[in-house]
PABAGU-809497 format. One record per atom (N, C-alpha, C): x, y, z; residue in one letter. Coordinates in steps of 0.2 Angstrom, whole numbers, padded with zeros to 4 digits, always signed. Example, Ala and Ser with C-alpha at 12.3 -4.5 7.8 and 13.67 -1.06 7.14 Angstrom:
+0066-0028+0039a +0062-0022+0039a +0066-0016+0039a +0064-0011+0035s +0068-0005+0036s +0064+0000+0039s 
This chain:
+0034-0146+0028m +0027-0146+0031m +0025-0139+0033m +0030-0136+0037h +0029-0129+0039h +0029-0124+0034h +0033-0125+0029r +0033-0121+0023r +0027-0121+0019r +0024-0127+0018r +0018-0128+0015r +0012-0125+0018r +0012-0125+0025l +0006-0122+0029l +0007-0115+0029l +0013-0112+0029l +0014-0105+0029l +0012-0102+0022l +0014-0106+0017g +0012-0104+0010g +0005-0104+0009g +0001-0108+0013s -0007-0107+0013s -0009-0100+0015s -0005-0097+0019s -0007-0090+0021s -0008-0085+0015s -0003-0087+0010f -0003-0082+0004f -0006-0085-0002f -0010-0091-0001a -0013-0094-0007a -0018-0089-0010a -0022-0085-0007p -0027-0081-0011p -0023-0076-0015p -0017-0075-0014l -0013-0070-0019l -0012-0073-0026l -0013-0080-0026r -0012-0083-0033r -0018-0081-0038r -0023-0078-0035h -0029-0076-0039h -0028-0069-0041h -0028-0068-0047r -0027-0061-0050r -0032-0056-0047r -0038-0057-0046g -0043-0052-0044g -0042-0050-0037g -0040-0055-0033f -0039-0054-0025f -0033-0050-0025f -0027-0052-0028a -0021-0049-0028a -0021-0042-0030a -0025-0040-0035l -0026-0033-0037l -0030-0029-0032l -0035-0032-0029l -0039-0028-0024l -0034-0028-0017l -0031-0033-0015w -0027-0033-0009w -0021-0028-0010w -0018-0028-0015t -0012-0023-0016t -0014-0016-0017t -0019-0015-0020s -0022-0008-0021s -0025-0005-0014s -0028-0010-0011s -0031-0008-0004s -0025-0007+0001s -0019-0010+0000l -0014-0009+0005l -0011-0002+0003l -0010+0000-0003v -0008+0007-0005v -0013+0012-0002v -0020+0011-0003s -0025+0016+0000s -0025+0016+0007s -0024+0010+0010n -0024+0010+0018n -0018+0014+0021n -0012+0014+0017v -0006+0018+0020v -0008+0025+0019v -0011+0027+0013g -0013+0034+0012g -0018+0036+0018g -0023+0032+0019t -0028+0033+0024t -0025+0034+0031t -0020+0030+0033w -0017+0031+0039w -0013+0038+0039w -0010+0039+0034m -0006+0046+0033m -0011+0051+0034m -0017+0051+0031q -0022+0056+0032q -0024+0057+0040q -0025+0051+0043t -0027+0051+0050t -0023+0054+0054t -0016+0053+0053v -0011+0056+0057v -0011+0064+0056v -0011+0065+0049a -0011+0072+0047a -0017+0076+0050a -0023+0073+0050v -0029+0077+0052v -0028+0078+0060v -0026+0073+0063g -0025+0074+0071g -0020+0079+0072g -0015+0079+0069a -0010+0084+0070a -0012+0091+0068a -0015+0091+0063l -0018+0098+0060l -0023+0101+0065l -0028+0097+0067v -0033+0100+0072v -0030+0101+0079v -0025+0097+0081t -0022+0099+0087t -0018+0105+0087t -0014+0106+0081e -0010+0112+0080e -0015+0118+0080e -0020+0118+0077r -0025+0123+0076r -0029+0125+0083r -0030+0120+0087t -0034+0121+0093t -0031+0121+0099t -0026+0116+0099g -0022+0115+0106g -0027+0111+0111g -0032+0108+0108r -0037+0105+0113r -0038+0098+0111r -0037+0093+0116a -0038+0086+0115a -0045+0085+0113a -0050+0089+0115g -0057+0087+0114g -0058+0087+0106g -0055+0092+0103w -0056+0092+0096w -0053+0086+0092w -0047+0084+0095t -0044+0078+0092t -0048+0072+0093t -0051+0071+0099a -0056+0065+0100a -0062+0066+0096a -0065+0072+0095l -0071+0073+0091l -0069+0070+0083l -0063+0072+0081v -0062+0070+0074v -0061+0062+0074v -0058+0059+0079a -0058+0052+0079a -0065+0049+0079a -0070+0052+0083v -0076+0049+0083v -0080+0050+0076v -0079+0056+0073a -0082+0057+0067a -0080+0052+0062a -0074+0050+0062a -0071+0045+0057a -0074+0038+0059a -0075+0036+0065f -0076+0029+0067f -0084+0028+0068f -0087+0033+0070l -0095+0032+0072l -0099+0029+0066l -0098+0032+0060p -0102+0029+0054p -0101+0022+0053p -0096+0019+0055l -0095+0011+0054l -0101+0008+0057l -0103+0010+0063g -0108+0006+0067g -0115+0009+0065g -0116+0015+0062l -0122+0017+0060l -0124+0015+0053l -0120+0015+0048l -0121+0015+0041l -0120+0008+0038l -0116+0004+0042s -0114-0003+0039s -0120-0007+0036s -0126-0007+0040p -0132-0011+0037p -0134-0008+0031p -0134-0001+0030l -0136+0002+0024l -0132+0000+0018l -0125+0000+0019g -0120-0002+0014g -0121-0010+0013g -0123-0014+0018g -0124-0021+0016g -0130-0022+0012g -0135-0018+0013a -0142-0019+0009a -0140-0017+0002a -0137-0012+0001i -0135-0009-0005i -0131-0014-0009i -0126-0017-0006a -0121-0022-0009a -0125-0028-0011a -0130-0030-0008d -0134-0036-0010d -0139-0035-0016d -0139-0029-0018r -0144-0027-0023r -0141-0023-0029r -0135-0022-0029t -0131-0018-0034t -0125-0022-0036t -0122-0020-0041d -0115-0022-0043d -0110-0020-0038d -0107-0025-0035r -0102-0023-0029r -0096-0019-0032r -0094-0022-0038r -0088-0018-0041r -0089-0011-0042r -0094-0010-0045r -0096-0003-0047r -0097+0002-0041r -0100-0001-0036w -0102+0002-0030w -0095+0004-0026w -0090+0000-0026l -0084+0001-0024l -0080+0006-0028l -0081+0006-0034l -0078+0011-0039l -0080+0018-0037l -0087+0018-0037a -0090+0025-0035a -0088+0028-0029a -0088+0023-0023g -0085+0025-0017g -0078+0028-0017g -0074+0024-0020n -0067+0026-0020n -0066+0033-0024n -0070+0034-0029l -0070+0041-0032l -0072+0046-0028l -0077+0045-0024v -0079+0050-0019v -0074+0051-0014v -0071+0046-0011e -0065+0047-0006e -0060+0051-0009e -0058+0050-0016t -0053+0054-0019t -0055+0061-0019t -0061+0063-0020a -0063+0069-0020a -0063+0072-0013a -0065+0069-0008l -0065+0071-0001l -0057+0072+0001l -0053+0068+0000a -0046+0069+0001a -0043+0075-0002a -0045+0076-0009g -0043+0082-0013g -0046+0088-0010g -0052+0087-0007g -0055+0093-0004g -0051+0095+0003g -0049+0090+0006l -0045+0092+0012l -0038+0095+0010l -0035+0093+0005a -0029+0096+0002a -0030+0103+0000a -0036+0104-0003t -0038+0111-0005t -0039+0116+0001t -0042+0113+0006l -0044+0117+0012l -0037+0119+0015l -0033+0114+0016s -0026+0115+0019s -0022+0120+0015s -0022+0119+0008a -0018+0124+0004a -0020+0131+0004a -0026+0132+0005t -0029+0139+0005t -0030+0142+0012t -0028+0138+0017g -0028+0141+0024g -0035+0141+0027g -0040+0137+0024r -0047+0137+0026r -0048+0130+0030r -0043+0127+0032a -0044+0120+0036a -0046+0121+0043a -0052+0124+0044s -0054+0125+0051s -0056+0119+0054s -0055+0118+0061p -0057+0112+0064p -0064+0109+0062p -0069+0114+0062g -0076+0112+0060g -0076+0109+0053g -0073+0112+0048a -0073+0110+0041a -0069+0103+0041a -0064+0102+0044v -0060+0096+0044v -0064+0090+0047v -0067+0092+0052t -0071+0087+0055t -0077+0084+0051t -0080+0089+0048a -0086+0088+0043a -0083+0083+0037a -0078+0085+0035m -0075+0081+0029m -0073+0074+0031m -0070+0074+0037v -0068+0067+0040v -0075+0063+0041v -0080+0066+0043f -0086+0062+0045f -0089+0060+0038f -0089+0064+0033v -0092+0062+0027v -0088+0056+0024v -0081+0056+0024a -0077+0051+0022a -0078+0045+0026a -0079+0045+0033g -0081+0040+0037g -0088+0036+0035g -0092+0040+0033c -0099+0038+0030c -0098+0034+0024c -0094+0036+0019v -0092+0033+0013v -0089+0026+0014v -0084+0027+0019a -0080+0020+0020a -0085+0015+0024a -0089+0017+0028a -0094+0013+0031a -0099+0009+0026a -0100+0013+0021l -0105+0010+0015l -0101+0006+0011l -0094+0006+0011m -0090+0002+0006m -0088-0004+0010m -0087-0004+0016l -0083-0009+0020l -0087-0016+0019l -0094-0016+0020p -0097-0023+0019p -0097-0025+0012p -0097-0021+0008v -0096-0022+0000v -0090-0026-0001v -0084-0023+0001q -0078-0026+0000q -0077-0032+0003q -0079-0033+0009q -0079-0039+0013q -0083-0045+0009q -0089-0043+0007a -0093-0048+0003a -0091-0050-0003a -0086-0046-0006l -0083-0047-0013l -0078-0053-0012l -0075-0054-0006v -0069-0058-0005v -0071-0065-0008v -0077-0068-0006p -0078-0075-0008p -0080-0076-0015p -0081-0070-0019d -0081-0070-0026d -0074-0070-0029d -0069-0069-0026l -0063-0068-0029l -0058-0074-0027l -0060-0078-0022v -0056-0084-0020v -0060-0090-0019v -0058-0096-0019p -0062-0102-0017p -0064-0102-0010p -0069-0106-0009a -0072-0106-0002a -0067-0108+0003a -0062-0112+0001g -0057-0115+0006g -0052-0110+0008g -0052-0104+0004e -0046-0099+0005e -0049-0093+0008e -0056-0093+0010v -0059-0087+0013v -0055-0085+0019v -0054-0089+0024l -0050-0088+0030l -0043-0085+0029l -0040-0088+0024a -0033-0085+0022a -0034-0078+0019a -0039-0077+0015a -0040-0071+0012a -0042-0065+0017a -0046-0067+0022s -0048-0063+0028s -0042-0061+0032s -0038-0066+0033s -0031-0065+0037s -0027-0060+0033s -0026-0061+0027l -0022-0056+0023l -0025-0049+0023l -0031-0049+0023g -0035-0042+0023g -0033-0039+0030g -0033-0043+0035m -0031-0040+0042m -0024-0038+0042m -0020-0042+0039a -0012-0041+0039a -0011-0034+0035a -0015-0033+0029q -0014-0027+0025q -0016-0021+0029q -0022-0022+0033y -0024-0016+0037y -0019-0014+0042y -0016-0019+0046n -0011-0018+0051n -0004-0015+0048n -0003-0018+0042l +0004-0016+0039l +0003-0008+0037l -0003-0006+0035g -0004+0001+0034g -0004+0005+0040g -0006+0002+0045r -0006+0006+0052r +0002+0007+0054r +0006+0002+0052v +0013+0003+0054v +0017+0008+0049v +0015+0007+0043v +0019+0011+0038v +0016+0018+0037v +0009+0019+0037g +0006+0025+0036g +0009+0031+0041g +0008+0030+0047p +0010+0035+0052p +0018+0037+0051p +0022+0032+0049a +0029+0033+0048a +0030+0038+0042a +0026+0036+0037l +0027+0040+0031l +0024+0047+0032l +0018+0047+0036a +0015+0054+0037a +0020+0058+0041a +0024+0056+0045a +0029+0060+0049a +0034+0063+0044a +0036+0059+0039v +0041+0061+0034v +0038+0066+0029v +0032+0064+0027v +0029+0069+0022v +0027+0076+0025v +0024+0075+0031i +0023+0082+0034i +0029+0086+0036i +0034+0082+0038g +0040+0085+0040g +0044+0089+0034g +0044+0085+0028v +0048+0088+0023v +0043+0092+0018v +0036+0091+0019g +0032+0095+0015g +0027+0098+0019g +0021+0096+0019s +0015+0099+0023s +0009+0095+0024s +0004+0097+0028f -0002+0093+0028f -0005+0093+0022f -0005+0098+0018t -0008+0098+0011t -0005+0092+0007t +0002+0091+0007l +0005+0085+0003l +0002+0078+0006l +0001+0078+0012a -0001+0071+0015a -0008+0070+0013a -0012+0075+0013f -0019+0074+0010f -0019+0072+0002f -0015+0076-0001a -0014+0074-0008a -0012+0067-0010a -0007+0065-0006v -0005+0058-0007v -0011+0053-0005v -0015+0054+0000n -0020+0050+0001n -0025+0050-0005n -0027+0056-0008a -0031+0056-0013a -0028+0052-0019a -0022+0052-0020a -0019+0048-0026a -0019+0041-0024a -0019+0039-0018s -0019+0032-0016s -0026+0029-0017s -0031+0033-0017f -0038+0030-0019f -0038+0029-0026f -0035+0033-0030l -0035+0032-0037l -0032+0025-0039l -0027+0022-0035v -0024+0016-0036v -0029+0010-0036v -0034+0011-0031v -0039+0006-0030v -0044+0007-0036v -0045+0013-0038v -0050+0014-0044v -0047+0011-0050v -0041+0011-0051a -0037+0008-0057a -0038+0000-0056a -0037-0002-0050a -0038-0010-0049a -0045-0012-0051a -0050-0008-0048l -0057-0010-0049l -0059-0010-0057l -0056-0005-0060v -0058-0005-0067v -0056-0011-0071v -0051-0014-0069v -0049-0020-0073v -0051-0027-0069v -0054-0026-0063l -0056-0032-0059l -0062-0035-0063l -0061-0042-0063r -0067-0046-0066r -0070-0050-0060r -0077-0049-0059v -0080-0052-0054v -0086-0057-0057v -0087-0063-0055p -0092-0067-0058p -0099-0064-0057p -0103-0064-0062p -0110-0061-0062p -0114-0064-0057p -0118-0060-0053r -0123-0062-0048r -0130-0062-0051r -0134-0066-0048p -0141-0066-0050p -0144-0060-0048p -0149-0057-0052p -0152-0050-0050p -0156-0051-0043p -0155-0046-0039a -0159-0046-0033a -0166-0045-0034a -0171-0048-0030a -0178-0046-0030a -0179-0039-0028a -0183-0035-0031p -0184-0028-0029p -0188-0028-0022p -0186-0024-0018e -0189-0023-0011e -0187-0017-0008e -0191-0015-0003r -0189-0009+0001r -0182-0009+0004r -0179-0004+0005l -0172-0004+0008l -0172-0007+0015l -0177-0004+0019w -0178-0006+0026w -0180-0013+0026w -0184-0016+0022r -0186-0023+0022r -0180-0027+0020r -0175-0024+0016s -0169-0028+0014s -0165-0029+0020s -0164-0023+0024i -0160-0023+0030i -0163-0028+0035i -0169-0028+0036s -0172-0032+0041s -0172-0040+0039s -0172-0041+0033d -0172-0048+0030d -0165-0050+0032d -0160-0046+0031g -0153-0048+0032g -0152-0050+0040g -0155-0046+0044a -0155-0047+0051a -0158-0054+0053a -0164-0055+0050r -0167-0062+0051r -0163-0068+0049r -0160-0067+0043v -0156-0072+0041v -0150-0073+0045v -0147-0068+0048a -0141-0069+0052a -0143-0072+0059a -0149-0071+0061w -0152-0074+0067w -0153-0081+0066w -0156-0083+0060r -0158-0090+0059r -0152-0094+0058r -0146-0092+0055e -0140-0096+0054e -0136-0096+0060e -0136-0102+0063p -0132-0102+0070p -0125-0100+0070p -0121-0102+0065a -0114-0099+0065a -0114-0092+0065a -0118-0089+0060c -0118-0081+0060c -0120-0078+0067c -0125-0081+0070r -0127-0079+0076r -0122-0079+0082r -0118-0085+0082s -0113-0086+0087s -0107-0081+0086s -0105-0080+0079a -0100-0076+0078a -0101-0069+0080a -0107-0066+0078i -0109-0059+0080i -0110-0058+0087i -0112-0063+0091a -0113-0063+0098a -0106-0063+0101a -0101-0067+0099l -0094-0067+0101l -0090-0061+0100l -0091-0058+0094i -0088-0052+0092i -0091-0046+0097i -0097-0046+0098s -0100-0041+0103s -0097-0042+0110s -0096-0048+0112l -0093-0049+0119l -0086-0046+0119l -0082-0048+0114a -0075-0046+0113a -0075-0039+0113a -0079-0036+0109a -0079-0028+0108a -0080-0025+0114a -0084-0027+0119f -0085-0024+0125f -0080-0025+0130f -0077-0031+0130l -0073-0034+0136l -0066-0033+0134l -0064-0034+0128l -0057-0035+0126l -0054-0029+0122l -0058-0027+0117s -0056-0022+0112s -0055-0015+0115s -0058-0013+0120p -0056-0006+0123p -0049-0005+0124p -0045-0010+0125f -0038-0009+0126f -0035-0004+0120f -0038-0004+0114i -0035+0000+0109i -0036+0007+0110i -0042+0009+0112a -0043+0016+0114a -0039+0019+0120a -0038+0014+0124l -0034+0016+0131l -0027+0015+0130l -0024+0014+0125v -0017+0014+0124v -0013+0020+0126v -0016+0026+0125p -0012+0032+0127p -0013+0032+0135p -0018+0030+0138a -0018+0030+0145a -0013+0025+0148a -0012+0019+0145k -0007+0015+0147k +0000+0018+0146k +0001+0022+0141a +0008+0025+0139a +0009+0030+0145a +0004+0034+0147a +0005+0039+0152a +0007+0035+0159a +0005+0029+0160l +0007+0026+0166l +0014+0023+0166l +0016+0021+0161v +0023+0018+0160v +0028+0022+0158v +0027+0028+0155s +0032+0033+0153s +0035+0037+0158s +0040+0040+0157s +0044+0044+0162s +0041+0050+0163s +0035+0052+0160g +0032+0058+0162g +0033+0063+0156g +0028+0068+0155g +0028+0073+0150g +0025+0071+0144g +0022+0076+0140a +0018+0074+0134a +0022+0071+0129a +0029+0073+0128k +0033+0070+0123k +0034+0063+0124k +0036+0061+0130a +0037+0054+0132a +0031+0050+0131a +0025+0053+0134t +0019+0049+0133t +0018+0048+0125t +0018+0053+0121a +0017+0052+0114a +0022+0047+0111a +0028+0047+0113a +0033+0042+0110a +0031+0035+0112a +0029+0034+0118v +0027+0027+0121v +0021+0025+0117v +0016+0030+0116t +0010+0028+0113t +0011+0026+0106t +0016+0029+0102g +0018+0027+0096g +0021+0020+0095g +0025+0019+0100a +0029+0012+0101a +0024+0007+0102a +0019+0008+0106l +0014+0003+0108l +0009+0002+0102l +0007+0007+0098t +0003+0006+0093t +0007+0002+0087t +0013+0004+0086t +0017+0000+0081t +0018-0007+0083t +0019-0008+0090a +0020-0015+0092a +0013-0019+0091a +0008-0017+0092q +0001-0020+0091q +0001-0022+0083q +0002-0017+0079g +0002-0018+0072g +0007-0023+0069g +0013-0023+0072v +0018-0028+0070v +0015-0035+0072v +0013-0036+0078g +0010-0042+0081g +0005-0044+0077g +0000-0040+0075a -0006-0042+0071a -0004-0044+0064a +0001-0041+0061v +0003-0043+0054v +0006-0051+0055v +0010-0052+0060a +0013-0059+0061a +0007-0064+0062a +0003-0062+0066g -0003-0066+0068g -0007-0068+0063g -0009-0063+0058a -0013-0064+0053a -0010-0069+0048a -0004-0069+0047l -0001-0074+0043l -0001-0081+0046l -0002-0082+0052l -0002-0088+0056l -0009-0091+0056l -0014-0087+0056v -0021-0089+0057v -0023-0095+0053v -0022-0094+0046a -0024-0099+0041a -0021-0106+0042a -0014-0106+0043p -0010-0112+0044p -0013-0116+0050p -0014-0112+0055l -0016-0115+0062l -0023-0118+0061l -0027-0114+0057a -0034-0117+0056a -0034-0123+0052a -0029-0124+0047a -0029-0130+0043a -0027-0136+0047a -0023-0135+0052r -0021-0141+0056r -0026-0142+0062r -0028-0137+0065l -0032-0137+0071l -0040-0137+0070l -0042-0134+0065g -0049-0132+0064g -0050-0125+0066g -0055-0122+0063r -0057-0115+0064r -0059-0113+0071r -0064-0118+0073r -0067-0117+0080r -0061-0117+0085r -0056-0121+0085r -0051-0121+0090r -0047-0115+0090r -0046-0113+0084v -0041-0107+0083v -0045-0101+0086v -0052-0100+0085i -0055-0095+0087i -0056-0095+0095i -0057-0101+0098v -0058-0101+0105v -0051-0100+0108v -0046-0103+0105a -0039-0102+0108a -0037-0094+0107a -0039-0091+0102s -0037-0084+0101s -0041-0080+0107s -0047-0081+0108l -0051-0078+0113l -0047-0078+0120l -0046-0084+0122v -0043-0086+0128v -0036-0083+0129v -0032-0084+0124t -0025-0081+0124t -0025-0073+0124t -0029-0070+0120t -0030-0063+0120t -0031-0061+0127t -0036-0064+0131a -0037-0062+0138a -0031-0063+0142a -0027-0068+0141a -0021-0069+0145a -0016-0064+0143a -0015-0063+0137a -0010-0058+0135a -0012-0051+0137a -0018-0049+0138l -0020-0043+0140l -0019-0042+0148l -0020-0047+0151c -0018-0047+0158c -0010-0046+0159c -0006-0049+0155l +0001-0047+0156l +0002-0040+0154l -0001-0038+0149y +0000-0031+0146y -0003-0026+0152y -0008-0028+0155a -0011-0023+0160a -0006-0022+0166a -0002-0027+0168v +0003-0027+0174v +0010-0025+0171v +0011-0024+0165a +0018-0022+0163a +0020-0016+0166a +0026-0016+0169p +0028-0009+0173p +0032-0004+0169p +0035-0006+0163t +0039-0002+0160t +0037-0001+0152t +0040+0004+0149p +0038+0004+0142p +0040-0002+0138p +0046-0005+0139t +0049-0011+0136t +0044-0017+0137t +0042-0018+0143t +0038-0024+0144t +0031-0023+0141t +0028-0017+0141a +0022-0015+0139a +0022-0016+0131a +0027-0014+0128v +0028-0015+0121v +0028-0022+0119v +0032-0026+0122a +0032-0033+0121a +0025-0036+0122a +0022-0035+0128a +0015-0038+0129a +0010-0036+0124a +0010-0029+0122l +0005-0027+0117l +0007-0030+0110l +0013-0032+0109g +0014-0035+0103g +0011-0042+0103g +0012-0046+0109a +0008-0052+0110a +0001-0052+0109a -0002-0046+0112v -0009-0045+0111v -0011-0045+0104v -0008-0041+0100g -0009-0040+0093g -0008-0047+0089g -0004-0051+0091l -0003-0057+0088l -0009-0062+0089l -0012-0062+0094v -0017-0067+0096v -0024-0064+0095v -0025-0057+0096y -0031-0054+0095y -0033-0054+0088y -0029-0054+0083i -0031-0054+0076i -0034-0060+0074i -0033-0066+0078g -0036-0072+0077g -0044-0072+0078g -0045-0068+0083v -0052-0067+0085v -0056-0063+0079v -0053-0058+0077l -0056-0054+0071l -0057-0058+0065l -0051-0061+0063t -0052-0064+0056t -0056-0071+0057t -0055-0074+0062g -0059-0081+0063g -0066-0079+0063g -0069-0075+0067l -0076-0073+0068l -0079-0070+0061l -0075-0066+0058s -0077-0063+0052s -0078-0068+0046s -0073-0073+0046t -0073-0078+0041t -0079-0082+0042t -0081-0084+0048v -0087-0088+0049v -0093-0084+0046v -0094-0078+0047v -0100-0074+0044v -0099-0074+0036v -0093-0073+0034l -0093-0073+0026l -0094-0080+0023l -0092-0085+0026v -0093-0092+0023v -0100-0095+0025v -0103-0093+0030r -0109-0096+0032r -0115-0092+0030r -0115-0086+0028a -0120-0082+0026a -0122-0084+0019a -0129-0084+0018p -0131-0086+0011p -0128-0080+0006p -0126-0082+0000e -0123-0078-0005e -0128-0071-0006e -0134-0073-0006a -0139-0067-0008a -0139-0062-0002a -0137-0064+0004y -0138-0060+0010y -0131-0058+0013y -0126-0060+0009r -0119-0060+0012r -0117-0053+0015r -0118-0048+0011a -0116-0041+0013a -0120-0039+0019a -0126-0040+0019r -0131-0038+0024r -0129-0041+0031r -0128-0048+0031v -0126-0051+0037v -0119-0049+0039v -0114-0048+0034t -0108-0046+0036t -0108-0039+0039t -0113-0035+0037s -0113-0028+0040s -0115-0028+0047s -0119-0033+0049l -0121-0033+0056l -0115-0035+0060l -0110-0039+0058f -0104-0040+0061f -0100-0033+0063f -0100-0029+0058f -0097-0022+0059f -0101-0018+0063f -0108-0018+0063v -0112-0014+0068v -0110-0016+0075v -0109-0023+0076a -0108-0025+0083a -0101-0022+0085a -0096-0023+0081l -0089-0020+0082l -0089-0013+0083l -0093-0009+0078g -0092-0002+0078g -0096+0002+0083g -0101-0002+0086t -0105+0002+0091t -0104+0000+0098t -0102-0007+0099i -0101-0009+0106i -0094-0008+0108i -0089-0007+0103y -0082-0006+0105y -0082+0001+0108y -0085+0007+0105p -0084+0013+0108p -0088+0013+0115p -0093+0010+0116v -0097+0010+0122v -0092+0006+0127v -0089+0001+0125g -0084-0003+0130g -0079+0002+0132g -0076+0005+0127a -0070+0010+0128a -0072+0015+0133a -0078+0018+0132l -0081+0023+0137l -0082+0020+0144l -0085+0015+0144v -0086+0012+0151v -0079+0010+0154v -0075+0007+0151q -0069+0005+0154q -0064+0011+0156q -0065+0016+0152g -0061+0022+0153g -0064+0026+0159g -0070+0026+0160v -0073+0029+0166v -0071+0025+0173v -0072+0018+0172l -0070+0014+0177l -0062+0014+0179l -0058+0015+0174a -0051+0015+0175a -0049+0021+0179a -0053+0027+0178d -0052+0033+0182d -0053+0032+0190d -0057+0027+0191r -0060+0026+0198r -0056+0020+0201r -0055+0015+0198v -0052+0009+0201v -0045+0007+0198v -0043+0010+0193g -0036+0009+0190g -0037+0005+0183g -0032+0007+0179l -0033+0004+0172l -0031-0003+0172l -0026-0005+0176a -0024-0012+0176a -0030-0017+0178a -0033-0015+0184d -0039-0019+0186d -0045-0019+0181d -0046-0014+0178v -0052-0014+0173v -0050-0019+0167v -0044-0018+0165t -0042-0022+0159t -0042-0030+0161t -0039-0031+0167i -0039-0038+0169i -0046-0040+0170i -0050-0036+0173g -0057-0038+0174g -0061-0040+0168g -0060-0036+0163g -0063-0038+0157g -0061-0044+0154g -0054-0045+0154a -0051-0051+0151a -0053-0057+0155a -0054-0057+0162v -0056-0063+0166v -0063-0064+0164v -0067-0059+0164v -0074-0061+0162v -0075-0064+0155v -0071-0062+0150l -0072-0065+0144l -0070-0072+0144l -0064-0074+0147a -0062-0080+0148a -0067-0085+0152a -0070-0082+0157a -0075-0086+0161a -0081-0087+0156a -0083-0083+0152v -0089-0084+0148v -0087-0089+0143v -0081-0089+0140v -0079-0094+0135v -0079-0101+0138v -0076-0101+0144a -0076-0108+0148a -0083-0110+0150a -0088-0106+0151w -0095-0108+0153w -0098-0111+0146w -0097-0107+0141l -0099-0110+0134l -0097-0117+0132l -0091-0118+0134r -0088-0125+0132r -0091-0130+0136r -0093-0128+0143v -0096-0133+0147v -0104-0134+0146v -0107-0128+0146a -0114-0128+0147a -0117-0127+0140a -0114-0124+0135r -0117-0123+0128r -0112-0125+0123r -0110-0131+0123p -0105-0134+0118p -0107-0133+0110p -0114-0133+0109g -0117-0132+0103g -0115-0125+0100g -0115-0120+0105f -0114-0113+0102f -0107-0113+0099f -0102-0115+0102l -0095-0115+0099l -0095-0120+0093l -0098-0125+0094a -0098-0130+0088a -0100-0127+0081a -0104-0122+0081t -0106-0119+0075t -0101-0116+0072t -0095-0114+0075l -0090-0111+0072l -0085-0115+0068l -0086-0122+0069d -0082-0127+0065d -0083-0126+0057d -0078-0128+0054d -0078-0129+0047d -0083-0134+0045d -0087-0133+0039r -0091-0138+0037r -0087-0144+0034r -0089-0150+0034p -0085-0155+0031p -0083-0154+0024p -0087-0150+0020s -0085-0149+0013s -0081-0142+0012s -0080-0139+0018e -0077-0132+0018e -0070-0133+0021e -0064-0134+0018p -0058-0134+0021p -0056-0127+0023p -0052-0127+0028a -0050-0121+0031a -0046-0117+0027a -0041-0120+0023v -0037-0116+0018v -0036-0121+0012v -0033-0118+0007a -0031-0122+0001a -0026-0127+0003a -0026-0133+0000p -0021-0138+0002p -0014-0137-0001p -0014-0133-0006q -0007-0131-0009q -0005-0124-0008q +0002-0124-0007p +0004-0117-0005p +0004-0112-0011p +0005-0106-0010a +0005-0101-0016a +0012-0102-0018a +0013-0101-0025p +0020-0100-0028p +0023-0094-0025p +0029-0093-0026g +0033-0087-0024g +0029-0081-0024g +0029-0078-0018v +0025-0071-0017v +0030-0066-0015v 
């Protein structure tokens, strides 16, 4: 029984199209994380200022919240495969541009930040498209498993990419790391060239802004999508800031000094990634047995509890263990809620509705991180982390008692199994 349920986590990989996209995206994601590490190290080395490093991080992340609706609107009116193909070719050129700047000694902090920002814009335009493509590649009953595998792939890249970056930069150069990332995008391009996607009915012509606003109206009118976007907004503000504040926690529990803090930060980041990979493989089997709503609610509550343990962890070892547990359960929040949006959004509006999920995550998370960071300087990081977790748990408890219909919308439809009933063959 356990083997059958665990096999359901890998069931989407039985489908050639999804397997192609997943595998090539893993290669690309590893390359992207290599570039992220290389960019941060390069800018820090050139400037010696943490402000520039933070600016580069903002340049990469901010477009997600700003441009996702545009990407969603475009995805619902164009050929999604071709849009991804074009986007990955642009990403290849941008990574190649960074390699050229580095090789010629022209990689100034301003030029690197500008290139990273443009790459972030392209990624933001592609993300809703790639998410909306998933239900075209797997049966409806395997969308949750496919989303979980996507999260596992992302976090596996976060574990492997930085380690490879250290090796590549150490034996080669920043230029080589950027060149490897450029090559990794070409792997996705090759997969998209042979990918076959079912044809979609042509979209009715309309103004782009009207298309975006129509997507917002559809998201509001569909109770499940409305609930999922509201919950991810709440989680992004109260729970997710722990990600941005990992270096602050590392400074509290390390033995002191920049090198010790950096080492603990790396260990904490890796622990979260490993926990997330493991958790992503458990989400679909648990949903098959318990139902999607119960898994989402349990993930919200257990993430809050795990964050409380992480907040009071006094040593690097206990903090690493606690953050691994956070990664294990937090992934259930992301995959569960994103799956609700993917499954319940009407096909013609899927990318636009999905983009609103990323708008909530991409705009509210930075605000939450800023608010919690400022409060942490005044009252202490542990108190702020625990406070956010307790408020989240209290809101979920209130919803269960006072607004049970709100959480009920997250349930599977009777005709929508959580995962495929049969396990995948050897993967």
